[in-house]
C-alpha positions as CSV (number, residue, x, y, z in Angstrom):
1,X,33.1,70.3,-109.0
2,X,29.3,70.0,-108.4
3,X,27.5,68.9,-105.3
4,X,25.3,65.9,-106.1
5,X,22.1,65.5,-104.0
6,X,20.8,61.9,-104.3
7,X,17.3,62.0,-105.7
8,X,16.0,58.5,-104.9
9,X,12.7,57.5,-103.2
10,X,14.4,54.9,-101.0
11,X,17.1,57.3,-99.9
12,X,14.4,59.7,-98.7
13,X,12.6,57.0,-96.7
14,X,15.8,55.9,-95.0
15,X,16.8,59.5,-94.2
16,X,13.4,60.3,-92.7
17,X,13.7,57.3,-90.4
18,X,17.2,58.5,-89.3
19,X,15.9,62.0,-88.6
20,X,13.2,60.7,-86.3
21,X,14.3,60.9,-82.7
22,X,12.2,57.8,-81.9
23,X,14.3,55.6,-84.1
24,X,16.2,53.2,-81.9
25,X,19.9,52.5,-82.3
26,X,19.5,49.2,-84.1
27,X,17.1,50.7,-86.6
28,X,19.3,53.8,-87.1
29,X,22.2,51.5,-88.0
30,X,20.0,49.6,-90.4
31,X,18.8,52.6,-92.2
32,X,22.2,54.2,-92.3
33,X,23.7,51.1,-93.9
34,X,21.1,51.0,-96.6
35,X,21.4,54.7,-97.3
36,X,25.2,54.4,-97.5
37,X,24.9,51.8,-100.2
38,X,22.6,54.0,-102.2
39,X,25.0,57.0,-101.8
40,X,28.0,55.0,-102.8
41,X,26.3,53.6,-105.8
42,X,25.6,57.2,-107.0
43,X,29.1,58.3,-106.2
44,X,30.7,55.4,-108.0
45,X,28.5,55.3,-111.1
46,X,31.2,56.8,-113.3
47,X,34.2,54.9,-112.0
48,X,36.6,54.1,-114.9
49,X,36.2,50.5,-116.1
50,X,38.3,48.2,-118.2
51,X,37.0,45.6,-120.6
52,X,37.6,41.9,-119.9
53,X,36.6,38.7,-121.6
54,X,34.6,36.2,-119.6
55,X,33.4,32.7,-120.4
56,X,29.7,32.0,-119.7
57,X,28.2,28.5,-119.6
58,X,27.3,29.0,-123.3
59,X,30.1,31.2,-124.8
60,X,32.5,34.0,-124.2
61,X,31.5,37.6,-123.9
62,X,32.8,41.0,-123.0
63,X,32.5,42.3,-119.5
64,X,33.9,45.0,-117.2
65,X,35.8,45.5,-114.0
66,X,36.8,48.5,-112.0
67,X,40.2,49.7,-113.4
68,X,41.7,50.9,-110.1
69,X,41.6,49.8,-106.5
70,X,38.8,51.4,-104.4
71,X,39.7,52.9,-101.0
72,X,37.1,53.8,-98.4
73,X,38.3,56.4,-95.9
74,X,35.8,56.9,-93.0
75,X,36.4,59.7,-90.6
76,X,36.4,58.2,-87.2
77,X,34.2,57.5,-85.5
78,X,30.9,58.3,-87.2
79,X,32.2,57.5,-90.7
80,X,32.5,53.9,-89.7
81,X,28.7,53.7,-89.8
82,X,28.7,54.0,-93.6
83,X,31.3,51.2,-94.2
84,X,29.1,48.2,-93.6
85,X,26.6,49.3,-96.2
86,X,29.3,49.9,-98.8
87,X,31.7,47.0,-98.5
88,X,29.3,44.3,-100.0
89,X,29.2,46.3,-103.2
90,X,32.9,46.0,-103.8
91,X,34.2,43.4,-101.4
92,X,37.9,43.8,-102.1
93,X,37.9,47.5,-101.2
94,X,40.7,48.8,-98.9
95,X,39.5,50.6,-95.8
96,X,41.7,53.5,-94.5
97,X,41.1,55.3,-91.3
98,X,41.4,59.0,-90.3
99,X,40.7,60.0,-86.8
100,X,39.4,63.6,-86.4
101,X,37.3,64.9,-83.5
102,X,35.6,68.2,-83.2
103,X,36.5,70.4,-80.3
104,X,33.1,71.1,-78.7
105,X,34.2,74.6,-77.5
106,X,35.8,75.9,-80.7
107,X,34.1,73.6,-83.2
108,X,37.5,73.2,-84.9
109,X,38.8,69.8,-86.0
110,X,41.5,68.0,-84.0
111,X,43.4,65.2,-85.8
112,X,44.5,62.2,-83.6
113,X,45.0,59.2,-85.9
114,X,45.7,58.2,-89.5
115,X,46.3,54.8,-91.1
116,X,46.5,55.2,-94.9
117,X,47.7,52.8,-97.5
118,X,50.7,53.5,-99.7
119,X,48.6,53.0,-102.9
120,X,46.4,56.1,-102.7
121,X,47.8,57.7,-105.8
122,X,46.6,54.7,-107.9
123,X,43.2,54.4,-106.2
124,X,39.7,55.7,-106.3
125,X,39.3,57.2,-102.9
126,X,35.9,57.8,-101.1
127,X,36.0,60.0,-98.0
128,X,33.1,59.1,-95.7
129,X,31.5,61.4,-93.1
130,X,27.8,61.3,-92.3
131,X,27.5,64.9,-91.3
132,X,29.1,67.8,-93.3
133,X,28.4,70.6,-90.7
134,X,31.1,73.2,-90.5
135,X,33.2,71.2,-92.9
136,X,36.3,71.3,-90.7
137,X,36.8,67.6,-90.3
138,X,36.2,66.8,-94.0
139,X,38.5,69.6,-95.1
140,X,41.3,68.3,-92.9
141,X,40.7,64.7,-93.8
142,X,40.8,65.5,-97.6
143,X,44.0,67.5,-97.0
144,X,45.6,64.5,-95.3
145,X,44.5,62.1,-98.1
146,X,45.8,64.4,-100.8
147,X,49.1,64.8,-98.9
148,X,49.4,61.0,-98.9
149,X,48.9,60.9,-102.7
150,X,45.2,60.7,-103.3
151,X,44.2,62.5,-106.6
152,X,40.9,60.8,-107.4
153,X,38.9,61.7,-104.4
154,X,35.1,62.0,-103.6
155,X,33.3,63.0,-100.5
156,X,30.2,61.0,-99.4
157,X,28.0,62.3,-96.6
158,X,24.5,61.8,-95.5
159,X,23.4,65.3,-94.4
160,X,25.1,68.6,-95.3
161,X,24.8,72.2,-94.3
162,X,25.4,75.0,-96.7
163,X,28.2,76.3,-94.5
164,X,30.0,73.0,-94.6
165,X,29.6,72.7,-98.4
166,X,31.0,76.2,-98.9
167,X,34.0,75.5,-96.6
168,X,34.8,72.2,-98.3
169,X,34.4,73.6,-101.8
170,X,36.6,76.6,-100.9
171,X,39.4,74.2,-99.7
172,X,38.9,71.4,-102.2
173,X,37.1,72.7,-105.3
174,X,38.3,69.6,-107.3
175,X,36.5,67.1,-105.0
176,X,32.9,66.2,-105.8
177,X,30.4,66.0,-102.9
178,X,27.7,63.4,-102.8
179,X,24.9,63.8,-100.2
180,X,21.3,62.8,-99.6
181,X,20.2,66.2,-98.2
182,X,21.3,69.8,-97.9
183,X,19.6,71.1,-94.7
184,X,18.8,74.7,-93.7
185,X,22.0,75.4,-91.8
186,X,23.8,75.3,-88.4
187,X,22.6,76.2,-84.9
188,X,24.6,78.0,-82.3
189,X,26.3,74.8,-81.4
190,X,27.3,74.1,-85.0
191,X,24.8,71.2,-85.3
192,X,23.0,70.8,-88.6
193,X,19.3,71.8,-88.5
194,X,17.0,70.0,-88.9
195,X,19.7,67.3,-89.1
196,X,19.5,64.0,-87.3
197,X,21.4,64.7,-84.1
198,X,24.9,63.3,-83.4
199,X,25.3,60.5,-86.0
200,X,28.1,58.8,-84.0
201,X,26.1,58.8,-80.8
202,X,23.0,57.5,-82.5
203,X,24.9,54.8,-84.4
204,X,27.0,53.6,-81.5
205,X,24.3,54.1,-78.8
206,X,26.5,56.4,-76.7
């Protein structure tokens, strides 16, 4: 499955503001929320629809609705930053949670929490993670979602490193990736360069 890089003028403006170290927490949150909406709109543009009949003030006409339930699955904690910008687009979405942290010494993922609905097999599932760095957290989260029944899965991330993309595609070649940028690579601490720092710290002000 391909990697989709969002080519949108507004996305580039929001991402630039998020990269800037001078951008304060409240502005970082605002820009991330707007960028999340743009990314989700791109990732969801080919969702399967069903035709319905609606009555307008003048007549009846044909319309559409999403065929399946939509599930957002943010990777805690930074993935939560994308949820607020996406929920208004499909207000009846289900939000599942997967808790995975990166061991700062080994850079390996450590899973500590999962709260997943029983309807994943019938849903369109969007895995949310702002930073696809080594790919470890996303690989593990996708594994857990598939084990719980998800078979229509997409990964949405803000910034990606080639190393993370390669690792994720090797583990989950059937899952499309949607991102707003593919950066140069990782530094010695496995942070994306140029990146935007620690997305969780910048979003939550910690």
